[in-house]
N, C-alpha and C positions, 0 to 999 in steps of 0.2 A: 455327722455333720459337725465340722470344727469351725468355731467362730473366732477363737483366739490363737494367734500365732506367737506363742510365748518364746519360741526359740529365735525369733527374728523381729526386726523392726519393720514398720511399714515402709515399703519402697516408694520413694518419691519419683514421680514421672514428670517429665517436661511436656508442655502442651503441644509441641510440634509432632510428637509421635504418640498417638492414643491407642495403638494396637493392643498393648497389654491390658489397658483398662477396658477396652471393648471386649476382648476375649474373656476377661474376668466376669464382666456383667453377663455375657451370654452363658457363662458357666455357673451362674447363680451366686456370684460373690459381690457384695456391695462394694462400691468404690467412692472415695472422697473426691469431689470435683468442685471447681469454682463457679459461682454465678455472680451477677452484678450486685445482688443483695447480700447474701452470706454464703459461706461454703456449705455444700450439701452432701449428704450421704445417700447415694443413689442405688436403686435396683430396678430391674425391668418390671413394669407395672403388672404384667400378666404372670409373673413368676412368684407364686404365693410363698414358696419356701424362702426365696431370697428376700421378700418383703418381711417375713417373720424375723429374719436375721437382723434387719434394721432395728426393729423394736427391741430385740435382745441386746444388740451392741450398745444402743443408746440408753437402755433402761427406760424405754418410753411406754407409758400406759397404752393399752390397745384400744381405748375409747377416744384416743386423740388422733383424728384423721390426718392423712398425708396429702400433699399436693403433687399432682402430675405435671411433669415438665415435658414440653413438646418442642419440636423444631419446625412444625408447619401446621397449617390449618387442617390438612388431611389427617394429621395425628389426632387433632381435636375431634374430628368426625369418627375416629375409630373408638373413642372411649366415651364420648358425650352424646346424649340424645336431645332432640328438640332444640337445636341451636337456632335461636330466633334472631330477629332484627337487632334487638338490644345487644345480644352477644357479639354480632358482627360489627356493630358500631364501636363497642369497646375494644374489640380485637384490632380494628382498623386504626383506632386512635392511640392505643397504648402498647400494642405488641409489635416487635419484641420489647419487653420491659417488665417492671416490677408490679404487675397486676395479676392476681389470681381470680378467676371467674368460676363460680360454682353453678353447675348445671346438673340435670339428671344424667346418671351414668348408664352405660351399656351393661348388659348382663355379664359380659366377659370380664369385666373389671372385678377382681376379688373383693368380697365384702370387707376383708381386713383393711384394705386401702382406705375405705371411707368410714371405718368404725361401724359398719353395719347399716349405714344410711344409704338411701337410693340415689345419692348425689356424688359428684366428684369435683374437686377444685382443680382447675387447669391454668397453667401459665406458660408463656413462651419466653424464656430468658433472653436477654440481649447479649449476654457474654458469649463470645464466639466459640470459646472452648466448650462450653456447656452444649451449645447447639450442634457443634461438630460431633461431640460424643453421642448425643441422642441420634443424630443422623447415622453415625457409624454402627450403632446397635440396631437401628431399624425399628425402634419401638419407644414409646414414652417411658420416662423414668420417674418413679416416685422418689422424692428426696426431701426429707426434713433436714434441719440444720445438722452439720457434722460435729456434734458435741454430745456430752452427756446431758440427758434431759434435765432441764431446770437451770443449767448454767448459762452464762452469757454466750450469745451466739458467736461463732467464729468469723472474723472478717479478713483473716489471712490464714495461710496453711498452717503456720506454727501454732495458732490457736486450736485448730482441729487436732493436731498431733499431740498437743498438751493433754487432751482428753482421750484420744483414740489410738495413739501409737501402739502398734502390735495387735490391735483388735481388728484391723482391716489390712488386707494385703497390699493394696495400691492406693496412692493419693496423688492427684494431679495438681501441680503448682501453677496457679494462674495469676499470681500476684495479689495485691490487696483489692478488696471488693469496692467497686465504685460508689454504690449506694450505701452499703453498710448497715441496713436495717431491712427486716423481712418485708415481703410484698404486701401491698394492700389486698384485702380479700373482699369481694362483693358477691352476693348471692342473687341469682336470677330465677330462683325456683318458686318464689312467692309472687303475689299480685304486683307488689312494688319491689324494686331492688333494695337490698339491705346491705349496709356496710358492716361486715363482721369483724374486720381487723383494719385499723388505719395504717397507712404506710406513706411512702413518698408520693404516690398518686392520691391526691386529696379528694375529699368528698365533693368539694366545689367543682373540681375538674371533671369528676364523674358525672355530676348533674348537668354540667354544660354540654357534655357530649351526648348524654342520653336525652336531654331536653325534658327531664322530669325529676321529681324529688327522690332522693335516696334516703331510706329510713335508717335509723340507728338500730342496733341489734336488740332483740327481746331480752328482758331481764331474767327469764327462765326458759327452760326447754332444752332440747338436745344440743350437744356440742357439734356444730357443723363446720367449724374452722379451727385450725391449729392456733394456739395462743388464747383460747377463750376459757380455759380451765387450767388449774394448777398454778403454782408459783413458777414464773418463767423469767428468763434473762437475769437470774440472780447470782451474785457472787457469794462467797462464803461469808464475807463481812456483812454486818447489818447495814442496810441502806436507809438513810434518813433524808427526807425531802424537806427543804426549807423554801418558803416563799417570801420571807423577810430577812434581810441581811443581819438584823440584830439577833436572829435565832441561831446564827452560826456560832459554833464553839471552837472551831479550829480550822485546819486545812479543808478546802472544799473544791468541788468541780462546778463549773458552769458548762453543762453538757450541750452537745449538738449531736443529732442522730447519727451522723456518719462515724463519730469517734466514741460514742457511748460505750459500746461493748469492749473496745480495746482498753478504755480507761478502767472499766470495772475489773477486767482480767488483770490489769497491771496492779490495781490495788490489792488483789488477792496475792499476787506474787510478792508484794511488799509486806504481807501479813497485816494489813490494816484491819483493825477491829470494827471500826464504824466509818462508813463513807457518808459524808454530808454533801448533798447536792443542792445547790442554789438554783432555783428556777426563776429567771427574770421574766419580764413581760413577753419577750420574744419567744423564750422557751415554752411558756404556757400556751402560746398560740399554735404550737406544733403538736397536733393531735397524736401523731405516730410516736413522737418522743415521749409525751406524757403518758401514753398507754404503756410503753415499756418501763418507764420509771415507776409508775404505780404498781405494776406487777412485780418488778424487781424488789420493791420495798415491802411487798406483801399487803398493800392497801386495797388491791382488788385481786380476785382469784379467778 
């Protein structure tokens, strides 16, 4: 099993013809593809050997679960069990879109996908290329971000190729990601819904649709969602967060979620040693942005 194509560069495919990418996925080869959140590194969910390649290519710890990407509710029924009224309320309100819903998984889903847990995170991307790819393959794709684990997530193809060029045979160019930050993750496997990872779908929006309170994640216990463990989204440079302007010592960023990862990667390209990020009042209200900043700076793990 060869993972590295050292004699060639990754071939860039245009989104109008997905035949090579579909063929590669069916042949057990991971493919880089666009979504509205970030670029993903995909493999067919039922192909355990292909899923293993994702972990190897990224250098991803195997206790960090993956998210399944689907193109229809029928796909969700193939991999999830006990899809209740709360699930369908969320699906109707937010799919296709940047929301991942954790439910009980079917036995056919390999344990590696969910880090040994009896659950699976499912989302239906709104990016047309992603859904066309899934439809063409005929099965859900698991897809973490298409980068080396721990680095800022890729919001354009060049970011992915900066990390993975030559390690994956094919990459689909779908332009810049519209959302630019990973999906919100909510779990429906407990008595009350639990928000495991904030994203562009807010806790308030979830509660409005569900008509009930959404709890915050527990402070201890198993890792049920990507992004809950390890240092994530981090550049090579040290990241220092400032909440007062007088704390700043030099050039700094005022971040917004859509541009955060691109700015962090650009700082690395410029060999910046320390990135100072000023979080004004508006930034502090953005739960998804603050979650990524705190993890990038190593303040939460």
